[in-house]
N, C-alpha and C positions, 0 to 999 in steps of 0.2 A: 504493500500500500504506500509506503514511504517513497519507494522508487518511482511509482506511478505519479505521485503528487509532484515529485521533483521534476520529472520529465514534462508534465503538463505545464508547470511553472516556466520551465525553460522554453517550451514552445510558445507560450504567451509572451515571454520577453522578446523572443525572436520576431514574432509578428508585430509587436509594438515598435521594435527597432526598425523593421522594414517600413512601417507606416510613418514613423518619425523621419526616416531618411527621404521618403517620397515627399512628405510635407515640406521638409527643408529645401529640397530641390525645386519644388514649385515656387516657394517663396523667393528663392534665389533668382529663378528665371523671371518672376514678376518684378522683383526689384531691379534686375538688369534692364528689362524693357522700360520700366519707369525712368530709370537713370538715362537711358538712351534718348527717350522722348524728351526729357528735360534738357539734355544737351542739345538736341536738335532745335527745340523751341528757342533756346538761348542764342542760336546763330541767326534766327530770323529777324528781320527789321521790326521795330516796335510799332511803326505806323501801320494801321490795318490795310490801307490801300497798297503800300509797298510790300507788305507781307503777302497779300493776295497775288500781286504780280510776281513776286519771288516764287511762289508755289506753282504758278501757271506756266513757268518756264517749261518748254517741251521735254527737256531731259529729266527734270525733277518730276514733272507730271506723269510721264510714262513709268519712271522708276517707282513711283508710289503705287500706281494702279496695278503694276505687275509684281508687287511685293506681297508678302503674307498679309500684312495689315490692309493693304488696298484690296486684296481679294476678299477678305472678310467684310470690308465695307461695301464692296460691290454686291455680295450676297445679301447683305442687309437691305440695301437699296432695292435690289430686285425683288426680294420678298415683300417689302412694303408696297412696291408698285403693283405686284400681282394681287395682293390683298385688296388694294384700293380699287383695281379694275374689277375684281369679283364683286365687291360691294356696290360699285357704280352700276354694273350690268344687272345685278340682282335688284337694285332699287328701280332701275328703268323697266325691267321686266314686270315687277309687281305693280308699278304705276300704270303702264299701258295695258296690262292684262285686265284691269278692271273695265276698261273701255271696250274690250273685245268679248265680254261675257255674252253679249247679245248675238254675236256672230257664231254660227255653228258650221264648222267645215263639213259636217256630214250632209248638209243641205246643198252641197256644191252642184250636184246634178240638177237641182231645181233652179239654181241661179243661172246656170249656163244653158241657155236656150237659143235655138236657131232663130234668127230674125229674118230669114229669107222665106218669102211666101212663094210656093210653087203651085202652078195651075196645070191640072191634067184633064184630058178628055175622058170620055166614058170607057175608052180602051186602055186607060192607064198610060197614055203617052204624054210626055211632058210638053206643054204648049209654051209656057212662059214662066220666068222667074222674076219676082218683084223684090229687088234688093234695097228698096227705100232710097234714102239719100246718099247711099254709098258707104256709110259706116255700118256695115252689116256683120253678122256673125253666122258662120256656118259650122255646125257641130258635125264632126266626122268621127265615126267609130274607129277604134284602134285597128280592127282587122281590115278596115278599108284603106289603110295607109300602107304603102309599100315599105318593106324593111329598109331598103337603101335610103328612102326619105327620112325615116326615123333616125337612122345612124348619122345622116348628114346634118339633121337639125341638132342632134346632141353634140356632134363634133364642133359645130359652129357656135352654138349658144351656150352649151354647158358640158364641156368634155368630161368633167368629173361627176356627172349626174348620178351614176350608180355607186359612187364612193361616199359622198357626203350625205348628211341626214336632212337635207332641205336648205341648209345655209352653208356656203363655202367661205370660211374665214380667209383662206389664201386668196380667193378671188376678190374679196372686199379689200384686203391689204394691197393687192396688186393694182386695183382700180384707184385706191387712195393715192398711192405713190405716183401712178401715171398721171392722174388728174392734177395733182398739186406740183408735179415736177415739170409741167409744161408739155407733156406728151400727148395732149388732146383729151377729149372726153371719152371715158370708158366706164361701162357699167359693171358692177360686181354682183348683180342679182342672178340667182340660179333660175332654172326653168320653173321650179316650184314657186319661187317668189314672184316671178313674172305672172304666173297664173293667178296667184293670190291678188296681185295688183289689178289685173284686168277684171277679176270677178267681184272683189269686195271694195276696192279703192279706185275705181275707174274715174270718179269725180276728182280725186286728188292726184291723179297721175301726172298732171301738168306742173306740179310743184317741184322746183329744182333747188339745189343748194341747201342751205341750212333749213329752209322751209320744208324740204322733203324728208328731213331726218326722222321726225315722228312717224311718218308713213313707212319709212324703211324699217324702223324698229317693229312696227305692227306687222309688217310683212314677214319679218324674220320669226316673230313669235308664232304666227299662224302656219308658216312653212314647216316649222319643227313639229 
């Protein structure tokens, strides 16, 4: 019994010694980092503007962001930015979702109706089509469209149609960069979003720029 107690005490002392060594090493590293930071701050100009210009020097700027401290700061900034974007998109979704409660995507077939009037004789021969003022809609069944036509439409309008879930974030980003980079006007809407716009928001389709942002958000919500 005495030998067992002595061995257990020795084991406890060893574990305490290892723990104290680790703690002392951490303290030493922390003190060293604090000392280096203080020495670095002492070399900076005292005036805030001169200090900012000193830090913005290309060599110092890249040296900081490619260092361990700069990498940790970049991760912190990225995490805060992602959290902020999630909160913003969640708030926008909740805000505009209330306005869309009256819209039921299941009634899509009722809303999409052919506006072309066809006249047949008693032998079921087409005599004439009345397309109104020219802004007409002709609903065509899927089996009536040739397969090459389907593939061509998807390739031109929305090449990732079978990959995304109704909204293409890569398409939106590409359109944003192209439009604000002076590359001309480019749309980022998918085929699903275009259908939602034509069926549910035809009266708002003419809104462009910032005025069309609320409509775009509603389209994305219904497309998903």
